[in-house]
C-alpha positions as CSV (number, residue, x, y, z in Angstrom):
1,M,-21.5,-15.9,17.9
2,T,-20.5,-18.7,20.2
3,I,-20.6,-18.7,23.9
4,G,-16.8,-19.2,24.0
5,L,-16.2,-15.9,22.2
6,N,-18.4,-14.0,24.7
7,I,-16.5,-15.6,27.6
8,E,-13.2,-14.6,26.1
9,R,-14.4,-11.0,25.6
10,A,-15.7,-10.8,29.2
11,L,-12.5,-12.3,30.6
12,L,-10.4,-9.8,28.6
13,A,-12.5,-6.9,29.8
14,F,-12.2,-8.2,33.4
15,C,-8.5,-8.4,33.1
16,G,-8.3,-4.9,31.8
17,V,-10.4,-3.6,34.7
18,L,-8.3,-5.6,37.2
19,L,-5.1,-4.2,35.8
20,L,-6.4,-0.7,35.9
21,G,-7.8,-1.1,39.4
22,S,-4.6,-2.6,40.8
23,T,-2.5,0.1,39.2
24,G,-4.8,2.8,40.7
25,A,-4.7,1.1,44.2
26,F,-0.9,1.0,44.0
27,L,-0.6,4.6,43.2
28,L,-3.0,5.5,46.0
29,Y,-1.2,3.6,48.7
30,V,2.4,4.2,47.6
31,S,3.8,7.8,47.8
32,A,4.9,9.4,44.6
33,V,8.4,10.1,46.1
34,S,9.2,6.5,46.5
35,I,7.9,5.7,43.0
36,L,10.0,8.5,41.5
37,T,13.1,7.3,43.5
38,M,12.7,3.8,42.1
39,I,12.3,5.2,38.5
40,V,15.4,7.3,38.8
41,S,17.4,4.4,40.3
42,L,16.4,2.0,37.5
43,L,17.2,4.7,34.9
44,G,20.6,5.1,36.4
45,L,21.2,1.4,36.3
46,M,20.2,1.1,32.7
47,L,22.4,4.1,31.7
48,M,25.4,2.6,33.5
49,F,24.8,-0.7,31.7
50,L,24.6,1.0,28.3
51,L,27.8,2.9,29.1
52,G,29.5,-0.4,29.9
53,V,28.3,-1.9,26.7
54,Q,29.5,1.1,24.7
55,T,32.9,1.0,26.4
56,A,33.3,-2.7,25.8
57,R,32.7,-2.2,22.1
58,Q,35.6,0.3,21.7
59,P,38.9,-1.4,20.9
60,A,41.6,-1.1,23.5
61,P,44.7,1.1,22.6
62,V,47.9,-0.8,22.1
63,P,51.0,0.6,23.8
64,S,54.0,1.7,21.6
65,K,57.4,0.1,22.0
66,S,58.7,3.1,24.0
67,G,55.7,2.9,26.3
68,L,55.3,6.7,26.2
69,H,52.3,7.0,23.9
70,L,49.4,4.9,23.1
71,I,48.8,4.0,19.5
72,P,45.1,3.2,18.7
73,S,44.5,-0.3,17.4
74,R,42.9,-0.8,14.0
């Protein structure tokens, strides 16, 4: 084994520990209510965006000549 490979492994392990530690510190200092509020808000935004995409994909109905009914376009 070369020294470079050992340094890469040590750096990768250090990055994992750093990510785990910073996530743990974040969860200790920020209350669960605010985290859940942000998660629910982001989920609502994503669902509204998906609803808009689904609505945009549906063809718009074409009005009939009399204007009383809508004939779906094909």
